[in-house]
FILUMMAR-26401 format. One record per residue (C-alpha): residue in one letter; x, y, z. Coordinates in steps of 0.2 Angstrom, whole numbers, plus 5000, padded with zeros to 4 digits. Example, Ala and Ser with C-alpha at 12.3 -4.5 7.8 and 13.67 -1.06 7.14 Angstrom:
drenkol code = A&c1 = 5062&c2 = 4978&c3 = 5039 .
drenkol code = S&c1 = 5068&c2 = 4995&c3 = 5036 .
//
This chain:
drenkol code = M&c1 = 4926&c2 = 5265&c3 = 5115 .
drenkol code = K&c1 = 4943&c2 = 5255&c3 = 5115 .
drenkol code = K&c1 = 4953&c2 = 5255&c3 = 5099 .
drenkol code = I&c1 = 4970&c2 = 5246&c3 = 5097 .
drenkol code = I&c1 = 4984&c2 = 5256&c3 = 5089 .
drenkol code = N&c1 = 4998&c2 = 5247&c3 = 5080 .
drenkol code = T&c1 = 5010&c2 = 5253&c3 = 5067 .
drenkol code = P&c1 = 5024&c2 = 5245&c3 = 5058 .
drenkol code = N&c1 = 5035&c2 = 5261&c3 = 5061 .
drenkol code = A&c1 = 5037&c2 = 5255&c3 = 5079 .
drenkol code = P&c1 = 5043&c2 = 5238&c3 = 5085 .
drenkol code = A&c1 = 5030&c2 = 5224&c3 = 5086 .
drenkol code = P&c1 = 5026&c2 = 5219&c3 = 5104 .
drenkol code = I&c1 = 5037&c2 = 5206&c3 = 5111 .
drenkol code = G&c1 = 5023&c2 = 5199&c3 = 5122 .
drenkol code = P&c1 = 5004&c2 = 5198&c3 = 5124 .
drenkol code = Y&c1 = 5000&c2 = 5217&c3 = 5122 .
drenkol code = N&c1 = 4998&c2 = 5230&c3 = 5109 .
drenkol code = Q&c1 = 5008&c2 = 5246&c3 = 5106 .
drenkol code = A&c1 = 4994&c2 = 5257&c3 = 5112 .
drenkol code = I&c1 = 4976&c2 = 5257&c3 = 5117 .
drenkol code = L&c1 = 4965&c2 = 5273&c3 = 5113 .
drenkol code = V&c1 = 4951&c2 = 5274&c3 = 5125 .
drenkol code = N&c1 = 4940&c2 = 5289&c3 = 5120 .
drenkol code = D&c1 = 4952&c2 = 5303&c3 = 5119 .
drenkol code = T&c1 = 4966&c2 = 5295&c3 = 5130 .
drenkol code = L&c1 = 4980&c2 = 5285&c3 = 5122 .
drenkol code = Y&c1 = 4990&c2 = 5273&c3 = 5133 .
drenkol code = I&c1 = 5006&c2 = 5268&c3 = 5125 .
drenkol code = S&c1 = 5015&c2 = 5253&c3 = 5131 .
drenkol code = G&c1 = 5034&c2 = 5254&c3 = 5136 .
drenkol code = Q&c1 = 5045&c2 = 5256&c3 = 5121 .
drenkol code = I&c1 = 5063&c2 = 5250&c3 = 5121 .
drenkol code = P&c1 = 5077&c2 = 5254&c3 = 5109 .
drenkol code = I&c1 = 5072&c2 = 5242&c3 = 5095 .
drenkol code = D&c1 = 5074&c2 = 5248&c3 = 5077 .
drenkol code = P&c1 = 5058&c2 = 5243&c3 = 5069 .
drenkol code = K&c1 = 5066&c2 = 5242&c3 = 5052 .
drenkol code = T&c1 = 5078&c2 = 5229&c3 = 5057 .
drenkol code = G&c1 = 5071&c2 = 5222&c3 = 5073 .
drenkol code = E&c1 = 5088&c2 = 5224&c3 = 5081 .
drenkol code = L&c1 = 5092&c2 = 5232&c3 = 5098 .
drenkol code = V&c1 = 5101&c2 = 5249&c3 = 5097 .
drenkol code = E&c1 = 5114&c2 = 5246&c3 = 5110 .
drenkol code = G&c1 = 5130&c2 = 5253&c3 = 5117 .
drenkol code = D&c1 = 5126&c2 = 5272&c3 = 5119 .
drenkol code = I&c1 = 5112&c2 = 5277&c3 = 5131 .
drenkol code = Q&c1 = 5108&c2 = 5293&c3 = 5121 .
drenkol code = K&c1 = 5106&c2 = 5282&c3 = 5105 .
drenkol code = E&c1 = 5095&c2 = 5270&c3 = 5115 .
drenkol code = T&c1 = 5084&c2 = 5284&c3 = 5122 .
drenkol code = K&c1 = 5082&c2 = 5292&c3 = 5105 .
drenkol code = Q&c1 = 5076&c2 = 5275&c3 = 5097 .
drenkol code = S&c1 = 5064&c2 = 5273&c3 = 5111 .
drenkol code = M&c1 = 5057&c2 = 5291&c3 = 5109 .
drenkol code = E&c1 = 5056&c2 = 5288&c3 = 5090 .
drenkol code = N&c1 = 5046&c2 = 5272&c3 = 5093 .
drenkol code = L&c1 = 5034&c2 = 5282&c3 = 5104 .
drenkol code = K&c1 = 5033&c2 = 5296&c3 = 5091 .
drenkol code = A&c1 = 5028&c2 = 5283&c3 = 5078 .
drenkol code = I&c1 = 5014&c2 = 5277&c3 = 5089 .
drenkol code = L&c1 = 5008&c2 = 5294&c3 = 5093 .
drenkol code = T&c1 = 5008&c2 = 5298&c3 = 5074 .
drenkol code = E&c1 = 4998&c2 = 5283&c3 = 5071 .
drenkol code = A&c1 = 4985&c2 = 5289&c3 = 5083 .
drenkol code = G&c1 = 4985&c2 = 5306&c3 = 5076 .
drenkol code = M&c1 = 4994&c2 = 5314&c3 = 5090 .
drenkol code = T&c1 = 5011&c2 = 5322&c3 = 5094 .
drenkol code = F&c1 = 5022&c2 = 5324&c3 = 5109 .
drenkol code = E&c1 = 5012&c2 = 5340&c3 = 5113 .
drenkol code = D&c1 = 4997&c2 = 5329&c3 = 5118 .
drenkol code = V&c1 = 5007&c2 = 5319&c3 = 5130 .
drenkol code = I&c1 = 5002&c2 = 5322&c3 = 5148 .
drenkol code = K&c1 = 5012&c2 = 5308&c3 = 5157 .
drenkol code = S&c1 = 5028&c2 = 5299&c3 = 5154 .
drenkol code = S&c1 = 5037&c2 = 5285&c3 = 5164 .
drenkol code = I&c1 = 5055&c2 = 5282&c3 = 5161 .
drenkol code = F&c1 = 5063&c2 = 5266&c3 = 5168 .
drenkol code = V&c1 = 5082&c2 = 5265&c3 = 5168 .
drenkol code = K&c1 = 5094&c2 = 5252&c3 = 5173 .
drenkol code = D&c1 = 5107&c2 = 5264&c3 = 5179 .
drenkol code = M&c1 = 5102&c2 = 5281&c3 = 5187 .
drenkol code = H&c1 = 5119&c2 = 5288&c3 = 5183 .
drenkol code = Q&c1 = 5113&c2 = 5289&c3 = 5165 .
drenkol code = F&c1 = 5099&c2 = 5300&c3 = 5170 .
drenkol code = S&c1 = 5107&c2 = 5317&c3 = 5163 .
drenkol code = K&c1 = 5111&c2 = 5309&c3 = 5146 .
drenkol code = I&c1 = 5093&c2 = 5301&c3 = 5145 .
drenkol code = N&c1 = 5086&c2 = 5318&c3 = 5150 .
drenkol code = D&c1 = 5096&c2 = 5328&c3 = 5137 .
drenkol code = V&c1 = 5088&c2 = 5317&c3 = 5123 .
drenkol code = Y&c1 = 5071&c2 = 5316&c3 = 5131 .
drenkol code = A&c1 = 5070&c2 = 5335&c3 = 5132 .
drenkol code = T&c1 = 5073&c2 = 5338&c3 = 5113 .
drenkol code = Y&c1 = 5055&c2 = 5331&c3 = 5110 .
drenkol code = F&c1 = 5046&c2 = 5343&c3 = 5122 .
drenkol code = N&c1 = 5042&c2 = 5361&c3 = 5123 .
drenkol code = P&c1 = 5048&c2 = 5364&c3 = 5141 .
drenkol code = S&c1 = 5033&c2 = 5376&c3 = 5145 .
drenkol code = I&c1 = 5020&c2 = 5361&c3 = 5141 .
drenkol code = A&c1 = 5031&c2 = 5346&c3 = 5145 .
drenkol code = P&c1 = 5021&c2 = 5332&c3 = 5153 .
drenkol code = A&c1 = 5022&c2 = 5325&c3 = 5171 .
drenkol code = R&c1 = 5035&c2 = 5312&c3 = 5173 .
drenkol code = E&c1 = 5044&c2 = 5300&c3 = 5184 .
drenkol code = T&c1 = 5061&c2 = 5291&c3 = 5181 .
drenkol code = V&c1 = 5064&c2 = 5275&c3 = 5191 .
drenkol code = E&c1 = 5079&c2 = 5264&c3 = 5192 .
drenkol code = V&c1 = 5075&c2 = 5246&c3 = 5190 .
drenkol code = A&c1 = 5086&c2 = 5230&c3 = 5191 .
drenkol code = N&c1 = 5081&c2 = 5224&c3 = 5173 .
drenkol code = L&c1 = 5071&c2 = 5228&c3 = 5158 .
drenkol code = P&c1 = 5064&c2 = 5217&c3 = 5144 .
drenkol code = K&c1 = 5078&c2 = 5211&c3 = 5133 .
drenkol code = F&c1 = 5090&c2 = 5218&c3 = 5146 .
drenkol code = V&c1 = 5090&c2 = 5235&c3 = 5138 .
drenkol code = N&c1 = 5095&c2 = 5251&c3 = 5148 .
drenkol code = V&c1 = 5080&c2 = 5261&c3 = 5145 .
drenkol code = E&c1 = 5061&c2 = 5259&c3 = 5143 .
drenkol code = I&c1 = 5048&c2 = 5274&c3 = 5141 .
drenkol code = S&c1 = 5029&c2 = 5273&c3 = 5141 .
drenkol code = M&c1 = 5017&c2 = 5288&c3 = 5139 .
drenkol code = I&c1 = 4999&c2 = 5293&c3 = 5141 .
drenkol code = A&c1 = 4992&c2 = 5306&c3 = 5129 .
drenkol code = I&c1 = 4976&c2 = 5315&c3 = 5127 .
drenkol code = K&c1 = 4969&c2 = 5323&c3 = 5112 .
//
């Protein structure tokens, strides 16, 4: 069974997609960029603040689906500048228990939606 997951506590989609799709016990979360859902504005200027906002958006979607970061099994991080990896990783790590952290890849890309510096997507299973 496919269920659409959307919450006002994360940014509204900027295209023809949903924040997440729950299929049986698996949640597929669309890539989240650093948009503050309260203002609709981008969080810019500091990669750590941008990463934190992206993670908070993901947290809101997980919460809406009745899940937590402990349920995440796979993350994908897309960055504009791999030189920012350690700063991104420092923030990302605060959301996970290292002993049960999910699988992950981090990929440098030429551009991201709205020309942000980081985008993160996740898959979670309950």
